[in-house]
C-alpha positions in Angstrom: 111.2 83.3 87.5 110.8 86.8 89.0 107.5 86.0 90.8 109.1 82.8 92.2 112.2 84.6 93.5 110.2 87.5 94.9 108.2 85.3 97.3 110.3 84.4 100.4 109.3 83.1 103.8 111.1 84.8 106.6 110.4 83.8 110.3 107.1 82.3 109.2 105.9 85.3 107.3 105.6 85.4 103.5 107.4 88.4 102.1 107.3 89.6 98.5 110.6 91.3 97.3 109.4 92.1 93.8 111.7 94.9 93.0 114.8 93.0 94.3 113.8 89.9 92.2 113.5 92.0 89.0 116.9 93.5 89.6 118.4 90.2 90.4 117.1 88.6 87.3 118.1 91.6 85.2 121.6 91.5 86.5 122.0 87.8 85.4 120.1 88.1 82.1 119.7 91.8 81.2 118.4 91.0 77.7 115.5 89.0 79.2 114.4 90.9 82.3 113.6 94.6 82.5 113.9 96.0 86.1 110.8 97.2 87.9 110.5 99.4 91.0 108.3 102.2 92.2 109.9 104.8 89.8 109.5 102.7 86.7 106.0 101.7 87.6 105.0 105.3 88.2 106.3 106.6 84.9 104.9 103.7 82.9 101.5 104.3 84.4 101.8 108.0 83.7 102.6 107.3 80.0 99.6 104.9 80.0 97.3 107.5 81.3 98.6 110.1 78.7 99.0 107.9 75.7 97.1 104.6 76.3 99.8 102.6 74.7 98.8 99.2 76.1 96.0 97.1 77.6 96.8 96.8 81.3 95.7 98.0 84.7 98.0 99.6 87.3 97.9 96.6 89.6 99.0 94.3 86.8 102.4 96.0 86.9 103.0 93.8 90.0 102.7 90.7 87.9 106.0 90.2 86.2 105.0 88.6 82.9 102.4 91.4 82.5 105.0 94.0 83.4 107.5 92.7 80.9 104.9 92.6 78.2 104.0 96.2 79.1 107.6 97.3 78.8 107.8 95.6 75.4 104.6 97.4 74.3 106.0 100.7 75.6 109.2 100.1 73.6 107.3 99.3 70.5 104.7 102.0 70.8 107.3 104.8 71.2 109.7 103.3 68.5 112.4 102.5 71.0 113.2 99.0 69.8 116.9 99.9 69.3 117.2 100.4 73.1 118.0 97.5 75.3 116.0 96.8 78.5 119.0 98.1 80.5 119.0 101.4 78.6 115.2 101.7 78.9 115.4 100.9 82.6 117.9 103.7 83.1 115.6 106.2 81.4 112.4 104.9 83.1 114.0 104.9 86.5 115.5 108.4 86.2 112.5 110.0 84.6 110.2 108.2 87.0 112.2 109.5 90.0 112.0 113.0 88.6 108.3 112.7 87.8 107.5 111.4 91.3 109.4 114.4 92.8 107.2 116.8 90.9 109.6 117.7 88.1 107.2 116.5 85.3 
């Protein structure tokens, strides 16, 4: 659903609003859709580089089914199954923001 919502034609140009689409779906079904934006992608990739918790490439994070599977792998690998997607999103977004700003 995310990939379908993300693709919009505006004034004859195809636009991809991926982050918006993930947030929209998450708002309507938080248990089924983890959010994705630049902060969450950055920190998930940093964890992948450090711990190798999954089988994915960085560009695959822009494909929502692969992104969601990666978040599920992340949650499982780090024993975070008790945390909802929303709780995990809050952590990933905040830590990703801090990490991108150089506060590693």
